[in-house]
C-alpha positions as a printed NumPy array, in Angstrom:
array([[ -0.362,  -0.115,   0.217],
       [  0.957,   3.539,  -0.678],
       [  0.148,   6.677,   0.73 ],
       [  0.718,   9.233,  -2.29 ],
       [  0.565,  13.234,  -1.236],
       [ -0.259,  15.679,  -4.16 ],
       [ -0.109,  19.515,  -4.497],
       [ -1.868,  21.972,  -6.849],
       [ -0.712,  25.717,  -6.424],
       [ -2.033,  28.458,  -7.238],
       [ -5.541,  27.775,  -6.328],
       [ -7.946,  30.893,  -6.26 ],
       [ -8.641,  31.213,  -2.66 ],
       [-12.746,  31.674,  -3.948],
       [-12.705,  28.317,  -5.584],
       [-10.318,  26.231,  -2.921],
       [-12.827,  25.272,  -0.071],
       [-15.405,  24.379,  -2.188],
       [-12.809,  22.231,  -4.594],
       [-11.241,  20.483,  -1.78 ],
       [-14.619,  19.42 ,  -0.374],
       [-16.257,  17.953,  -3.592],
       [-12.748,  16.649,  -4.462],
       [-12.775,  14.685,  -1.011],
       [-16.602,  13.866,  -1.944],
       [-15.832,  12.811,  -5.702],
       [-13.246,  10.37 ,  -4.866],
       [-14.618,   8.758,  -1.929],
       [-17.826,   8.147,  -4.05 ],
       [-16.012,   7.572,  -7.607],
       [-13.062,   6.125,  -7.024],
       [-13.295,   2.758,  -4.844],
       [ -9.431,   2.116,  -5.245],
       [ -8.369,   5.015,  -3.596],
       [ -8.717,   4.885,  -0.062],
       [ -8.394,   7.518,   3.294],
       [ -8.725,  10.318,   0.448],
       [ -8.593,  14.031,   1.935],
       [ -8.334,  16.928,  -0.049],
       [ -7.72 ,  20.178,   1.87 ],
       [ -7.041,  23.768,   0.745],
       [ -4.874,  26.135,   2.907],
       [ -2.992,  29.221,   1.307],
       [ -3.749,  29.094,  -2.056],
       [ -2.577,  25.091,  -1.989],
       [ -5.079,  22.528,  -2.485],
       [ -3.389,  19.109,  -1.077],
       [ -4.746,  15.683,  -1.971],
       [ -3.775,  12.627,   0.756],
       [ -4.946,   9.187,  -0.811],
       [ -4.072,   5.606,  -0.394],
       [ -3.861,   2.852,  -2.873],
       [ -1.854,  -0.634,  -3.558],
       [ -0.846,  -0.029,  -7.291],
       [  0.174,   3.45 ,  -7.704],
       [  3.841,   3.841,  -6.462],
       [  4.655,   6.788,  -8.656],
       [  1.66 ,   8.465,  -8.106],
       [  1.305,   8.648, -12.153],
       [ -2.514,   7.205, -11.919],
       [ -3.587,   9.388,  -8.663],
       [ -2.442,  12.713, -10.671],
       [ -4.127,  12.047, -13.983],
       [ -7.568,  11.816, -11.693],
       [ -6.798,  14.399,  -9.148],
       [ -6.288,  17.046, -12.379],
       [ -9.787,  15.356, -14.041],
       [-11.206,  16.89 , -10.647],
       [ -9.338,  20.221, -10.227],
       [-10.851,  20.478, -14.197],
       [-14.17 ,  19.527, -13.151],
       [-14.202,  21.796, -10.022],
       [-12.302,  24.654, -10.838],
       [-12.514,  26.372, -13.879],
       [-11.02 ,  27.714, -15.77 ],
       [ -7.679,  27.459, -13.99 ],
       [ -3.803,  27.271, -15.123],
       [ -2.199,  25.317, -12.042],
       [  0.23 ,  22.499, -11.675],
       [  0.294,  19.153,  -9.719],
       [  3.357,  18.558,  -7.899],
       [  4.212,  15.174,  -6.292],
       [  4.756,  16.009,  -2.835],
       [  5.638,  12.233,  -1.625],
       [  4.962,   8.502,  -2.174],
       [  5.081,   6.075,   1.235],
       [  5.245,   2.758,   1.25 ],
       [  3.216,   1.281,   3.732],
       [  4.102,  -1.96 ,   5.719]])
């Protein structure tokens, strides 16, 4: 199992809090392969933390996070950064 942390910088303050809640709910409802998902917003940064057992480089989660950002924050031209991938025992 891997715990993956991603960040998206430069998120508009007006959109961030609502998007964080919507993205958390979207992952919990429609991405059953992602576990313990939490998306938060602080200081212009959306942070997503999720666990899965198949994505050691976080690439799939980056793609899913990007799709959700596009759905809940439009128009927006931010970038997603892989912060960490931690193997859980």
